[in-house]
Residue frames as qw, qx, qy, qz and C-alpha x, y, z in Angstrom:
[[0.035, -0.480, -0.820, -0.310, 23.10, 10.32, -12.71],
 [0.153, -0.243, 0.042, -0.957, 20.80, 13.37, -12.60],
 [0.340, 0.127, 0.672, -0.646, 17.72, 13.48, -10.44],
 [0.653, 0.356, -0.056, -0.667, 15.51, 13.35, -13.54],
 [0.526, 0.316, -0.762, -0.204, 17.13, 10.07, -14.62],
 [0.051, 0.061, -0.909, 0.408, 16.09, 8.54, -11.28],
 [0.535, -0.075, 0.034, -0.841, 12.35, 9.15, -11.68],
 [0.807, -0.028, -0.464, -0.364, 11.33, 5.56, -12.47],
 [0.644, 0.045, -0.698, 0.310, 13.61, 3.84, -9.97],
 [0.236, -0.050, -0.576, 0.781, 13.02, 6.18, -7.05],
 [0.097, -0.673, -0.733, 0.021, 9.38, 7.17, -7.38],
 [0.184, -0.118, -0.077, 0.973, 10.07, 10.89, -7.79],
 [0.291, -0.277, -0.427, -0.811, 6.77, 11.54, -9.56],
 [0.573, -0.478, -0.658, -0.103, 4.80, 9.51, -7.03],
 [0.475, -0.367, -0.440, 0.668, 6.50, 11.25, -4.10],
 [0.058, 0.005, 0.083, 0.995, 6.01, 14.71, -5.59],
 [0.412, -0.347, -0.506, -0.674, 2.34, 14.08, -6.33],
 [0.549, -0.451, -0.672, 0.209, 1.87, 12.68, -2.83],
 [0.267, -0.286, -0.280, 0.877, 3.04, 16.01, -1.37],
 [0.163, -0.094, -0.315, -0.930, 0.87, 17.93, -3.85],
 [0.491, -0.395, -0.680, -0.374, -2.18, 15.82, -3.11],
 [0.468, -0.417, -0.613, 0.481, -1.66, 16.20, 0.62],
 [0.122, -0.180, -0.118, 0.969, -1.64, 20.00, 0.28],
 [0.334, -0.104, -0.379, -0.856, -4.66, 20.39, -1.99],
 [0.111, -0.290, -0.918, 0.249, -7.59, 19.66, 0.28],
 [0.078, -0.742, -0.663, -0.061, -10.92, 20.91, 1.51],
 [0.268, -0.667, -0.166, 0.675, -9.40, 24.18, 2.73],
 [0.247, -0.001, 0.481, 0.841, -8.95, 25.29, -0.91],
 [0.046, -0.642, -0.676, -0.358, -12.72, 25.77, -1.26],
 [0.317, -0.865, -0.346, 0.175, -12.74, 28.23, 1.63],
 [0.565, -0.183, 0.079, 0.801, -9.53, 30.00, 0.66],
 [0.138, 0.436, 0.331, 0.825, -11.16, 32.68, -1.58],
 [0.395, -0.789, -0.436, -0.178, -13.64, 33.48, 1.21],
 [0.598, -0.646, -0.084, 0.467, -10.78, 34.49, 3.53],
 [0.507, -0.026, 0.286, 0.813, -8.65, 36.03, 0.76],
 [0.134, 0.719, 0.500, 0.464, -11.48, 38.24, -0.50],
 [0.331, -0.913, -0.209, 0.118, -11.25, 40.61, 2.47],
 [0.527, -0.562, 0.266, 0.579, -7.53, 41.14, 1.91],
 [0.475, 0.786, -0.181, -0.350, -7.48, 41.24, -1.88],
 [0.933, 0.334, -0.099, 0.088, -5.41, 39.38, -4.44],
 [0.441, 0.652, -0.443, 0.429, -1.95, 40.93, -3.88],
 [0.339, -0.587, 0.545, -0.493, -1.91, 40.86, -0.04],
 [0.912, -0.128, 0.301, -0.250, -3.26, 37.30, 0.07],
 [0.850, 0.462, -0.208, 0.143, -0.67, 36.26, -2.57],
 [0.163, 0.678, -0.555, 0.453, 2.16, 37.66, -0.44],
 [0.636, -0.393, 0.499, -0.438, 0.79, 35.77, 2.58],
 [0.972, 0.188, 0.056, -0.133, 0.60, 32.68, 0.39],
 [0.623, 0.600, -0.417, 0.281, 4.25, 33.01, -0.66],
 [0.162, -0.608, 0.601, -0.493, 5.39, 33.41, 2.95],
 [0.824, -0.189, 0.390, -0.366, 3.43, 30.33, 4.00],
 [0.911, 0.381, -0.155, 0.021, 4.92, 28.33, 1.12],
 [0.369, 0.642, -0.542, 0.397, 8.46, 29.32, 2.15],
 [0.439, -0.490, 0.554, -0.510, 7.74, 28.53, 5.81],
 [0.920, -0.031, 0.272, -0.281, 6.21, 25.11, 5.16],
 [0.814, 0.492, -0.282, 0.123, 8.92, 24.16, 2.66],
 [0.145, 0.649, -0.595, 0.451, 11.69, 25.14, 5.09],
 [0.588, -0.367, 0.548, -0.468, 10.12, 23.25, 8.00],
 [0.965, 0.186, 0.040, -0.181, 9.56, 20.20, 5.79],
 [0.649, 0.564, -0.437, 0.266, 13.24, 20.17, 4.87],
 [0.178, -0.573, 0.617, -0.509, 14.17, 20.50, 8.55],
 [0.831, -0.152, 0.367, -0.389, 11.99, 17.54, 9.39],
 [0.891, 0.403, -0.210, 0.009, 13.64, 15.58, 6.58],
 [0.298, 0.630, -0.599, 0.394, 17.08, 16.31, 8.04],
 [0.466, -0.411, 0.597, -0.507, 15.96, 15.10, 11.47],
 [0.941, 0.083, 0.138, -0.298, 14.38, 11.95, 10.02],
 [0.759, 0.521, -0.374, 0.115, 17.62, 11.04, 8.21],
 [0.111, -0.661, 0.637, -0.380, 19.54, 11.01, 11.50],
 [0.710, -0.207, 0.574, -0.350, 17.92, 7.72, 12.48],
 [0.023, -0.263, 0.909, 0.321, 18.77, 4.34, 11.03],
 [0.141, 0.342, 0.929, -0.032, 15.39, 2.70, 11.52],
 [0.095, -0.552, -0.535, -0.633, 11.92, 3.87, 10.56],
 [0.176, -0.357, -0.543, 0.740, 10.82, 6.70, 12.84],
 [0.007, 0.745, 0.488, 0.456, 8.14, 9.35, 12.92],
 [0.034, -0.734, 0.096, -0.671, 7.63, 12.65, 14.71],
 [0.726, -0.661, -0.019, -0.186, 7.14, 11.21, 18.26],
 [0.892, -0.198, 0.014, 0.407, 10.54, 9.48, 18.34],
 [0.483, 0.511, 0.015, 0.711, 12.24, 12.42, 16.65],
 [0.240, -0.772, 0.050, -0.587, 10.91, 14.87, 19.24],
 [0.851, -0.524, -0.048, -0.008, 11.56, 12.45, 22.12],
 [0.798, 0.134, -0.099, 0.580, 15.24, 12.39, 21.20],
 [0.253, 0.497, -0.071, 0.827, 15.47, 16.17, 21.54],
 [0.324, -0.495, 0.131, -0.796, 12.93, 17.03, 24.24],
 [0.103, -0.124, 0.888, -0.431, 12.42, 13.79, 26.15],
 [0.001, 0.366, 0.931, 0.016, 9.22, 11.99, 27.03],
 [0.115, 0.659, 0.446, -0.595, 7.25, 15.15, 27.80],
 [0.156, 0.469, -0.401, -0.771, 8.12, 16.48, 24.37],
 [0.095, -0.058, -0.929, -0.354, 6.80, 13.25, 22.90],
 [0.042, 0.532, 0.786, -0.312, 3.57, 13.55, 24.92],
 [0.146, 0.635, 0.085, -0.754, 3.11, 17.14, 23.76],
 [0.134, 0.291, -0.676, -0.664, 3.68, 16.09, 20.15],
 [0.032, -0.268, -0.957, -0.103, 1.12, 13.28, 20.42],
 [0.081, 0.628, 0.587, -0.505, -1.48, 15.64, 21.92],
 [0.152, 0.592, -0.161, -0.775, -0.96, 18.39, 19.33],
 [0.092, 0.151, -0.822, -0.541, -0.94, 15.95, 16.41],
 [0.024, 0.395, 0.917, -0.054, -4.13, 14.23, 17.54],
 [0.124, 0.678, 0.392, -0.609, -5.94, 17.54, 18.05],
 [0.125, 0.513, -0.383, -0.758, -4.83, 18.96, 14.71],
 [0.170, 0.118, -0.840, -0.501, -5.59, 15.95, 12.56],
 [0.082, 0.451, 0.862, -0.215, -8.81, 15.00, 14.29],
 [0.197, 0.666, 0.185, -0.695, -10.01, 18.54, 13.45],
 [0.187, 0.435, -0.583, -0.660, -8.85, 18.16, 9.87],
 [0.031, -0.082, -0.977, -0.196, -10.39, 14.69, 9.50],
 [0.193, 0.567, 0.659, -0.454, -13.72, 15.99, 10.83],
 [0.257, 0.631, -0.138, -0.719, -13.60, 18.66, 8.12],
 [0.118, 0.240, -0.843, -0.468, -12.83, 15.98, 5.50],
 [0.031, 0.274, 0.960, -0.046, -15.65, 13.69, 6.64],
 [0.217, 0.607, 0.451, -0.618, -18.16, 16.50, 7.02],
 [0.296, 0.577, -0.312, -0.695, -17.52, 17.75, 3.47],
 [0.172, 0.207, -0.891, -0.365, -17.06, 14.37, 1.76],
 [0.184, 0.278, 0.898, -0.289, -20.07, 12.86, 3.55],
 [0.389, 0.622, 0.274, -0.622, -22.42, 15.44, 2.06],
 [0.302, 0.548, -0.535, -0.568, -20.87, 15.16, -1.41],
 [0.052, 0.096, -0.984, -0.142, -21.00, 11.35, -1.46],
 [0.288, 0.416, 0.747, -0.432, -24.58, 11.41, -0.19],
 [0.415, 0.632, -0.022, -0.654, -25.53, 13.76, -3.07],
 [0.241, 0.418, -0.766, -0.424, -23.79, 11.53, -5.62],
 [0.060, 0.083, 0.992, -0.076, -25.42, 8.34, -4.31],
 [0.361, 0.511, 0.519, -0.583, -28.81, 10.04, -4.21],
 [0.421, 0.593, -0.286, -0.624, -28.44, 11.02, -7.86],
 [0.161, 0.296, -0.905, -0.261, -27.27, 7.54, -8.89],
 [0.025, -0.201, -0.971, 0.125, -30.00, 5.57, -7.11],
 [0.285, -0.408, -0.365, -0.787, -32.74, 8.21, -7.41],
 [0.658, -0.583, -0.476, -0.018, -33.34, 7.78, -3.70],
 [0.146, -0.883, 0.238, -0.377, -32.39, 10.16, -0.86],
 [0.805, -0.018, -0.440, 0.397, -29.19, 9.02, 0.86],
 [0.448, -0.886, -0.112, 0.036, -28.40, 10.49, 4.26],
 [0.133, 0.860, -0.437, 0.229, -25.25, 12.39, 5.21],
 [0.647, -0.501, 0.554, -0.154, -24.47, 9.65, 7.75],
 [0.918, 0.215, 0.319, 0.095, -24.30, 7.00, 5.02],
 [0.521, 0.808, -0.146, 0.235, -22.05, 9.28, 2.98],
 [0.246, -0.794, 0.512, -0.215, -19.70, 9.61, 5.97],
 [0.802, -0.244, 0.543, -0.048, -19.51, 5.82, 6.46],
 [0.839, 0.502, 0.152, 0.147, -18.87, 5.25, 2.74],
 [0.272, 0.879, -0.304, 0.244, -16.07, 7.84, 2.77],
 [0.389, -0.678, 0.593, -0.194, -14.31, 6.55, 5.90],
 [0.902, -0.005, 0.430, -0.019, -14.65, 2.91, 4.75],
 [0.728, 0.662, -0.007, 0.180, -13.07, 3.74, 1.38],
 [0.111, 0.849, -0.429, 0.286, -10.17, 5.68, 2.92],
 [0.640, -0.509, 0.544, -0.187, -9.56, 3.07, 5.64],
 [0.936, 0.179, 0.300, 0.049, -9.43, 0.18, 3.12],
 [0.612, 0.729, -0.134, 0.274, -7.02, 2.02, 0.79],
 [0.162, -0.812, 0.482, -0.286, -4.81, 3.06, 3.71],
 [0.785, -0.324, 0.514, -0.119, -4.68, -0.52, 5.00],
 [0.893, 0.435, 0.106, 0.046, -3.85, -1.80, 1.50],
 [0.741, -0.241, 0.166, 0.604, -0.45, -0.10, 1.61],
 [0.121, -0.682, 0.134, 0.709, 1.58, 2.81, 0.31],
 [0.185, -0.103, 0.709, 0.673, 1.96, 1.63, -3.30],
 [0.059, 0.562, 0.795, 0.221, -1.77, 1.19, -3.84],
 [0.108, -0.821, -0.356, 0.433, -2.51, 4.48, -2.10],
 [0.158, -0.548, 0.317, 0.757, -0.03, 6.40, -4.26],
 [0.151, 0.138, 0.798, 0.567, -1.35, 4.77, -7.44],
 [0.009, -0.719, -0.694, -0.040, -4.93, 5.70, -6.58],
 [0.192, -0.743, -0.140, 0.626, -3.78, 9.18, -5.56],
 [0.184, -0.209, 0.528, 0.802, -2.48, 9.76, -9.10],
 [0.019, 0.454, 0.796, 0.400, -5.88, 8.85, -10.55],
 [0.167, -0.804, -0.514, 0.249, -7.68, 11.17, -8.14],
 [0.244, -0.578, 0.126, 0.768, -5.23, 13.97, -8.90],
 [0.150, 0.102, 0.674, 0.716, -5.97, 13.55, -12.60],
 [0.097, -0.685, -0.699, -0.179, -9.68, 14.00, -11.88],
 [0.282, -0.756, -0.250, 0.535, -8.84, 17.00, -9.69],
 [0.252, -0.299, 0.371, 0.842, -6.84, 18.62, -12.51],
 [0.057, 0.367, 0.732, 0.571, -9.65, 18.12, -15.06],
 [0.195, -0.792, -0.579, 0.012, -12.32, 19.62, -12.81],
 [0.350, -0.649, -0.062, 0.673, -9.99, 22.44, -11.70],
 [0.224, -0.102, 0.483, 0.840, -9.13, 23.42, -15.29],
 [0.023, -0.566, -0.723, -0.395, -12.81, 23.36, -16.21],
 [0.267, -0.826, -0.428, 0.253, -13.73, 25.71, -13.37],
 [0.344, -0.524, 0.146, 0.765, -10.82, 28.05, -14.08],
 [0.191, 0.138, 0.619, 0.750, -11.65, 28.21, -17.81],
 [0.101, -0.729, -0.651, -0.186, -15.24, 29.14, -16.93],
 [0.339, -0.822, -0.282, 0.361, -14.15, 31.91, -14.57],
 [0.500, -0.216, 0.208, 0.812, -11.23, 33.58, -16.38],
 [0.170, 0.480, 0.466, 0.723, -13.32, 35.50, -18.96],
 [0.317, -0.828, -0.388, -0.254, -15.20, 37.20, -16.11],
 [0.612, -0.389, -0.210, 0.655, -12.11, 38.42, -14.23],
 [0.130, 0.936, 0.176, 0.275, -12.11, 42.22, -13.86],
 [0.529, 0.369, -0.316, 0.696, -8.99, 44.34, -13.31],
 [0.253, -0.612, 0.170, -0.730, -10.67, 46.60, -10.74],
 [0.875, -0.422, -0.073, -0.226, -11.50, 43.59, -8.57],
 [0.867, 0.072, -0.234, 0.434, -7.89, 42.36, -8.68],
 [0.278, 0.565, -0.210, 0.748, -6.63, 45.85, -7.73],
 [0.579, -0.715, -0.056, -0.389, -8.43, 45.85, -4.34],
 [0.583, 0.210, -0.618, 0.484, -6.00, 45.63, -1.37],
 [0.539, -0.739, 0.091, -0.395, -6.35, 45.53, 2.42],
 [0.476, 0.435, -0.700, 0.307, -3.01, 44.51, 3.93],
 [0.326, -0.358, 0.611, -0.626, -4.31, 44.35, 7.51],
 [0.867, 0.025, 0.171, -0.467, -6.76, 41.60, 6.55],
 [0.637, 0.462, -0.614, -0.064, -3.99, 39.47, 5.05],
 [0.103, -0.377, 0.821, -0.416, -3.15, 38.09, 8.50],
 [0.722, 0.026, 0.407, -0.559, -6.57, 36.42, 8.64],
 [0.825, 0.400, -0.296, -0.269, -5.64, 34.23, 5.66],
 [0.136, 0.582, -0.787, 0.151, -2.59, 32.68, 7.33],
 [0.568, -0.165, 0.725, -0.354, -4.37, 29.97, 9.43],
 [0.847, 0.377, 0.278, -0.252, -6.17, 28.53, 6.41],
 [0.523, 0.728, -0.440, -0.057, -3.00, 28.84, 4.29],
 [0.207, -0.500, 0.822, -0.178, -1.10, 26.69, 6.78],
 [0.735, 0.136, 0.613, -0.257, -3.76, 24.03, 6.24],
 [0.709, 0.671, -0.027, -0.215, -3.53, 24.54, 2.44],
 [0.436, 0.684, -0.576, 0.102, 0.25, 23.98, 2.52],
 [0.608, -0.487, 0.555, -0.291, 0.18, 21.30, 5.20],
 [0.876, 0.299, -0.366, -0.095, 2.19, 18.23, 4.16],
 [0.051, 0.666, -0.678, 0.306, 5.01, 18.05, 6.72],
 [0.730, -0.278, 0.505, -0.367, 3.40, 15.15, 8.57],
 [0.955, 0.276, 0.086, -0.068, 4.05, 12.81, 5.60],
 [0.259, 0.811, -0.523, 0.037, 7.79, 13.63, 5.41],
 [0.410, -0.437, 0.792, -0.116, 8.92, 10.67, 7.59],
 [0.790, 0.260, 0.539, -0.136, 6.70, 8.26, 5.62],
 [0.601, 0.789, -0.091, -0.088, 7.91, 9.81, 2.34],
 [0.086, -0.764, 0.639, 0.021, 11.52, 9.40, 3.44],
 [0.502, -0.207, 0.840, -0.021, 11.17, 5.64, 3.68],
 [0.736, 0.544, 0.367, -0.168, 8.98, 5.32, 0.61],
 [0.515, 0.830, -0.212, 0.028, 11.76, 7.00, -1.39],
 [0.935, -0.048, -0.138, 0.323, 14.43, 4.90, 0.37],
 [0.476, -0.746, 0.032, 0.465, 16.24, 7.89, 1.89],
 [0.563, 0.344, 0.320, 0.680, 17.26, 9.25, -1.52],
 [0.206, -0.595, -0.277, 0.726, 17.89, 12.80, -0.31],
 [0.012, -0.173, 0.363, 0.916, 17.96, 14.66, -3.69],
 [0.214, -0.339, -0.782, -0.477, 14.72, 13.00, -4.75],
 [0.293, -0.626, -0.665, 0.283, 13.00, 13.68, -1.42],
 [0.157, -0.468, -0.086, 0.866, 14.07, 17.35, -1.46],
 [0.093, -0.030, -0.563, -0.821, 12.74, 17.68, -5.00],
 [0.268, -0.481, -0.812, -0.192, 9.45, 16.08, -3.95],
 [0.263, -0.627, -0.496, 0.539, 9.10, 18.51, -1.03],
 [0.101, -0.402, 0.108, 0.903, 10.09, 21.71, -2.86],
 [0.185, 0.001, -0.613, -0.768, 8.26, 21.03, -6.14],
 [0.249, -0.420, -0.870, -0.072, 5.40, 19.08, -4.58],
 [0.164, -0.651, -0.479, 0.566, 4.65, 22.09, -2.37],
 [0.053, -0.333, 0.245, 0.909, 5.29, 24.59, -5.18],
 [0.066, -0.271, -0.798, -0.534, 2.64, 23.08, -7.48],
 [0.175, -0.701, -0.680, 0.129, -0.17, 23.90, -5.01],
 [0.196, -0.530, -0.089, 0.820, 1.23, 27.45, -4.69],
 [0.053, 0.118, -0.498, -0.857, 0.60, 28.12, -8.39],
 [0.188, -0.434, -0.840, -0.267, -2.74, 26.30, -8.25],
 [0.219, -0.683, -0.540, 0.441, -3.88, 28.46, -5.33],
 [0.144, -0.397, 0.123, 0.898, -2.52, 31.61, -6.96],
 [0.124, -0.107, -0.653, -0.739, -4.51, 31.06, -10.17],
 [0.252, -0.531, -0.809, -0.010, -7.56, 29.96, -8.16],
 [0.199, -0.634, -0.364, 0.653, -7.53, 33.15, -6.08],
 [0.063, -0.224, 0.345, 0.909, -6.93, 35.25, -9.20],
 [0.175, -0.287, -0.757, -0.560, -10.02, 33.84, -10.91],
 [0.303, -0.625, -0.713, 0.097, -12.41, 33.86, -7.94],
 [0.243, -0.614, -0.236, 0.713, -11.33, 37.24, -6.53],
 [0.094, -0.114, 0.433, 0.889, -11.25, 38.69, -10.05],
 [0.205, -0.439, -0.726, -0.488, -14.96, 37.88, -10.40],
 [0.396, -0.659, -0.596, 0.233, -15.87, 39.18, -6.95],
 [0.075, 0.749, 0.014, 0.658, -16.49, 42.89, -6.39],
 [0.393, 0.048, -0.628, 0.670, -14.88, 43.97, -3.12],
 [0.280, -0.234, 0.165, -0.916, -17.82, 46.19, -2.11],
 [0.759, -0.230, -0.387, -0.471, -20.16, 43.23, -1.81],
 [0.089, -0.450, 0.753, -0.473, -19.28, 42.44, 1.82],
 [0.769, -0.064, 0.373, -0.515, -22.37, 40.32, 2.41],
 [0.893, 0.369, -0.202, -0.157, -21.55, 38.05, -0.51],
 [0.318, 0.605, -0.681, 0.261, -17.96, 37.70, 0.65],
 [0.378, -0.349, 0.702, -0.492, -19.11, 36.06, 3.87],
 [0.895, 0.111, 0.033, -0.432, -21.15, 33.39, 2.09],
 [0.610, -0.357, 0.699, 0.108, -19.66, 29.88, 2.29],
 [0.704, 0.369, 0.582, 0.171, -20.90, 29.05, -1.22],
 [0.065, 0.809, -0.176, -0.557, -19.09, 31.98, -2.80],
 [0.179, -0.337, 0.776, 0.503, -17.28, 29.79, -5.36],
 [0.267, 0.341, 0.886, 0.164, -20.29, 27.84, -6.61],
 [0.209, 0.813, 0.417, -0.348, -22.48, 30.95, -6.80],
 [0.016, 0.736, -0.323, -0.594, -19.93, 32.98, -8.75],
 [0.148, -0.225, 0.842, 0.467, -19.09, 30.23, -11.26],
 [0.267, 0.471, 0.840, 0.023, -22.69, 29.23, -11.79],
 [0.180, 0.826, 0.251, -0.472, -23.70, 32.85, -12.37],
 [0.063, 0.673, -0.453, -0.581, -21.03, 33.48, -15.01],
 [0.139, -0.111, 0.918, 0.353, -21.50, 30.13, -16.76],
 [0.604, 0.131, -0.007, -0.786, -25.32, 30.28, -16.79],
 [0.688, 0.115, -0.678, -0.233, -25.27, 26.50, -16.58],
 [0.780, -0.484, 0.197, -0.344, -26.42, 24.14, -13.86],
 [0.951, 0.153, -0.215, 0.159, -23.87, 21.55, -15.03],
 [0.260, 0.663, -0.469, 0.522, -21.09, 23.61, -13.45],
 [0.647, -0.539, 0.331, -0.427, -22.29, 22.27, -10.09],
 [0.997, 0.042, -0.046, 0.040, -21.15, 18.81, -11.20],
 [0.640, 0.481, -0.308, 0.514, -17.59, 20.07, -11.72],
 [0.205, -0.676, 0.361, -0.609, -17.67, 22.00, -8.43],
 [0.857, -0.363, 0.222, -0.290, -18.76, 18.89, -6.51],
 [0.940, 0.229, -0.125, 0.222, -16.24, 16.74, -8.39],
 [0.350, 0.645, -0.358, 0.578, -13.47, 19.21, -7.66],
 [0.467, -0.618, 0.343, -0.531, -14.43, 19.35, -3.97],
 [0.962, -0.197, 0.128, -0.137, -14.56, 15.57, -3.59],
 [0.828, 0.373, -0.199, 0.368, -11.25, 15.01, -5.42],
 [0.107, 0.707, -0.368, 0.594, -9.62, 17.75, -3.34],
 [0.678, -0.530, 0.308, -0.405, -10.77, 16.10, -0.11],
 [0.996, -0.035, 0.079, 0.003, -9.75, 12.54, -1.06],
 [0.696, 0.523, -0.257, 0.419, -6.32, 13.44, -2.47],
 [0.046, -0.644, 0.459, -0.610, -5.54, 15.06, 0.89],
 [0.799, -0.381, 0.208, -0.417, -7.40, 12.61, 3.13],
 [0.977, 0.122, -0.166, 0.048, -5.59, 9.51, 1.83],
 [0.586, 0.418, -0.441, 0.536, -1.95, 10.58, 2.41],
 [0.256, -0.556, 0.385, -0.691, -2.85, 12.19, 5.73],
 [0.905, -0.268, 0.061, -0.326, -4.49, 8.95, 6.86],
 [0.881, 0.236, -0.302, 0.279, -1.36, 7.01, 5.86],
 [0.261, 0.534, -0.428, 0.681, 0.78, 9.48, 7.78],
 [0.577, -0.512, 0.216, -0.598, -1.53, 9.31, 10.82],
 [0.984, -0.132, -0.098, -0.073, -1.17, 5.51, 11.00],
 [0.720, 0.334, -0.341, 0.505, 2.62, 5.73, 10.71],
 [0.083, -0.616, 0.320, -0.715, 2.65, 8.44, 13.38],
 [0.765, -0.433, 0.169, -0.445, 0.70, 6.28, 15.83],
 [0.958, 0.083, -0.232, 0.145, 2.81, 3.20, 15.05],
 [0.483, 0.429, -0.392, 0.655, 5.87, 5.21, 16.10],
 [0.271, -0.554, 0.266, -0.741, 4.21, 6.94, 19.05],
 [0.778, -0.313, 0.322, -0.440, 2.78, 3.74, 20.55],
 [0.637, 0.412, -0.643, -0.102, 5.27, 1.19, 19.27],
 [0.070, -0.294, 0.853, -0.425, 5.74, -0.28, 22.76],
 [0.557, 0.135, 0.593, -0.565, 2.10, -1.31, 22.80],
 [0.783, 0.502, 0.206, -0.302, 1.39, -2.10, 19.14],
 [0.056, -0.637, 0.682, 0.355, 4.71, -3.43, 17.87],
 [0.420, 0.061, 0.898, 0.115, 3.12, -6.71, 16.81],
 [0.125, 0.012, -0.567, -0.814, 1.58, -6.66, 13.33],
 [0.231, -0.435, -0.852, -0.179, -1.59, -8.46, 14.42],
 [0.197, -0.659, -0.513, 0.513, -2.33, -5.57, 16.78],
 [0.207, -0.085, 0.240, 0.945, -1.72, -2.89, 14.17],
 [0.104, -0.524, -0.669, -0.517, -5.40, -2.83, 13.14],
 [0.325, -0.704, -0.517, 0.363, -6.20, -1.22, 16.50],
 [0.265, -0.355, 0.080, 0.893, -4.32, 1.88, 15.36],
 [0.020, -0.277, -0.602, -0.748, -6.70, 2.24, 12.41],
 [0.307, -0.699, -0.646, -0.021, -9.52, 2.46, 14.94],
 [0.360, -0.609, -0.197, 0.679, -7.70, 5.31, 16.71],
 [0.189, -0.090, 0.383, 0.900, -7.28, 7.10, 13.37],
 [0.176, -0.262, -0.613, -0.724, -10.83, 6.84, 12.04],
 [0.319, -0.554, -0.768, 0.028, -13.35, 6.18, 14.85],
 [0.217, -0.538, -0.371, 0.725, -12.97, 9.41, 16.92],
 [0.063, 0.213, -0.247, -0.943, -13.37, 11.78, 13.90],
 [0.253, -0.304, -0.785, -0.477, -16.36, 9.76, 12.67],
 [0.300, -0.582, -0.693, 0.300, -18.06, 10.12, 16.07],
 [0.152, -0.481, -0.142, 0.852, -17.28, 13.83, 16.21],
 [0.089, 0.020, -0.524, -0.847, -18.52, 14.38, 12.65],
 [0.283, -0.425, -0.815, -0.275, -21.79, 12.61, 13.40],
 [0.397, -0.692, -0.573, 0.186, -22.53, 14.36, 16.68],
 [0.287, -0.830, -0.084, 0.470, -20.35, 17.48, 17.10],
 [0.676, 0.400, 0.275, 0.554, -19.15, 18.61, 13.65],
 [0.111, 0.911, 0.099, 0.385, -19.48, 22.36, 14.16],
 [0.594, -0.781, 0.151, 0.120, -17.39, 22.33, 17.33],
 [0.742, -0.226, 0.398, 0.491, -14.42, 20.85, 15.52],
 [0.495, 0.618, 0.341, 0.507, -14.88, 22.85, 12.34],
 [0.138, -0.973, -0.018, -0.182, -14.69, 26.01, 14.44],
 [0.664, -0.636, 0.307, 0.245, -11.51, 24.69, 16.05],
 [0.818, 0.326, 0.265, 0.393, -9.95, 24.16, 12.63],
 [0.242, 0.898, -0.045, 0.364, -8.99, 27.84, 12.32],
 [0.474, -0.793, 0.363, -0.116, -7.20, 27.72, 15.67],
 [0.895, -0.133, 0.378, 0.195, -5.61, 24.40, 14.75],
 [0.700, 0.593, 0.149, 0.369, -4.34, 25.76, 11.43],
 [0.099, 0.907, -0.183, 0.365, -2.75, 28.80, 13.02],
 [0.398, -0.741, 0.474, -0.259, -1.31, 28.02, 16.43],
 [0.867, -0.220, 0.445, -0.037, -1.01, 24.24, 16.50],
 [0.838, 0.502, 0.075, 0.199, 0.39, 23.87, 12.97],
 [0.226, 0.850, -0.347, 0.326, 3.13, 26.43, 13.64],
 [0.518, -0.622, 0.532, -0.249, 4.04, 24.80, 16.94],
 [0.908, -0.035, 0.415, -0.043, 3.92, 21.20, 15.68],
 [0.813, 0.392, 0.263, 0.341, 5.59, 21.63, 12.28],
 [0.283, 0.860, -0.116, 0.408, 7.53, 24.85, 12.86],
 [0.325, -0.786, 0.413, -0.324, 8.80, 25.27, 16.42],
 [0.877, -0.304, 0.367, -0.056, 9.30, 21.58, 17.24],
 [0.880, 0.363, 0.071, 0.297, 11.34, 20.64, 14.09],
 [0.261, 0.824, -0.256, 0.434, 13.52, 23.74, 14.51],
 [0.533, -0.686, 0.409, -0.280, 14.16, 22.86, 18.16],
 [0.959, -0.058, 0.267, 0.070, 14.99, 19.25, 17.26],
 [0.710, 0.600, -0.067, 0.362, 17.45, 20.43, 14.60],
 [0.035, -0.847, 0.355, -0.394, 19.25, 22.78, 17.00],
 [0.697, -0.507, 0.471, -0.188, 19.66, 20.07, 19.63],
 [0.954, 0.169, 0.233, 0.081, 20.42, 17.33, 17.13],
 [0.570, 0.726, -0.197, 0.329, 23.13, 19.27, 15.33],
 [0.244, -0.775, 0.477, -0.334, 24.76, 19.95, 18.68],
 [0.875, -0.241, 0.409, -0.095, 24.70, 16.23, 19.50],
 [0.877, 0.418, 0.099, 0.217, 26.26, 15.35, 16.14],
 [0.256, 0.859, -0.297, 0.330, 28.84, 18.14, 16.52],
 [0.440, -0.663, 0.539, -0.276, 29.94, 16.65, 19.83],
 [0.305, 0.382, -0.864, -0.122, 30.42, 13.28, 18.19],
 [0.420, 0.005, 0.797, -0.435, 27.65, 11.47, 20.04],
 [0.139, -0.139, -0.847, -0.494, 25.27, 9.08, 18.28],
 [0.534, -0.263, -0.095, -0.798, 21.52, 9.39, 18.41],
 [0.782, -0.193, -0.582, -0.111, 21.22, 5.80, 19.59],
 [0.450, -0.012, -0.599, 0.662, 23.31, 6.66, 22.67],
 [0.151, -0.129, 0.207, -0.958, 21.12, 9.65, 23.49],
 [0.663, -0.193, -0.295, -0.661, 17.95, 7.58, 23.25],
 [0.540, -0.033, -0.816, 0.201, 19.04, 4.91, 25.74]]
């Protein structure tokens, strides 16, 4: 039976879209701002390298996950290879990385939801209310379970595709060849941290493995294709935005609202802001939901000695959502500034160096005929 004949029974489409949704997030809005200094070709090469790196590390993490009989996540996988201190390091890096990312999600979604509610009720709604609405929605869907989350994720991805195609169709007629031809290879390095965030999905691999019932061909397809779809989406997105932006306008390049300004100027329509806000909100939610699911599974594995009983599992949801809410309300800029560092150094260490190390040690254990259960005693 071919992999394509297994789509309905093994959730291939759902798994693939889960990876895609996890990748396409809030970082996509800021991607052209960083890419503009390098130009289309250098940033595209950096994008390809990041895709290959994240795909390879995701497949390594899949191999390590399949070594275990029960349901595991990154803490137990790393503990097997590097011991308890490796597990502690993994917990610390994961918490720092995803708290930073969740602060970025809540900060962006809070403002967008507040704007939407203000327009609906014709009454000013504060950013704080928008943040609470966003985190409540994500927490409820995450608690509801994987099937509901994946079903909703498909709906949100459909909205993301519609708004994305609308924005791209508005921008393409204004693309200029001379803008695409600009190149600065030394500035391409600056795009790598945000690209690691754009292609970040590896944290959901253990959860995906058990959702797809350890069907290896299907999981590999979901990882490779699910990560490849964002690559082409980002490529076209950069082509359109950078093709409209003249490289000499350095002041404009530094503006955070580069995308909305460019598209609104070429469309001569205020309604384009609706699609920009819709696109931004869909991009945040399609990434926030699977990452929240992965975060809960990660903590269940990391603290299973303390929260192994189902009635205590709700405490883990507090660990996932309460700290980033507090930070977003009181110290958002501190964590948003840390996001660049998190995307570069921590992402490479957590989802690059650690999986590779685990694979090297694990393959040696298997080669010597020992079982993983023996090594974990």
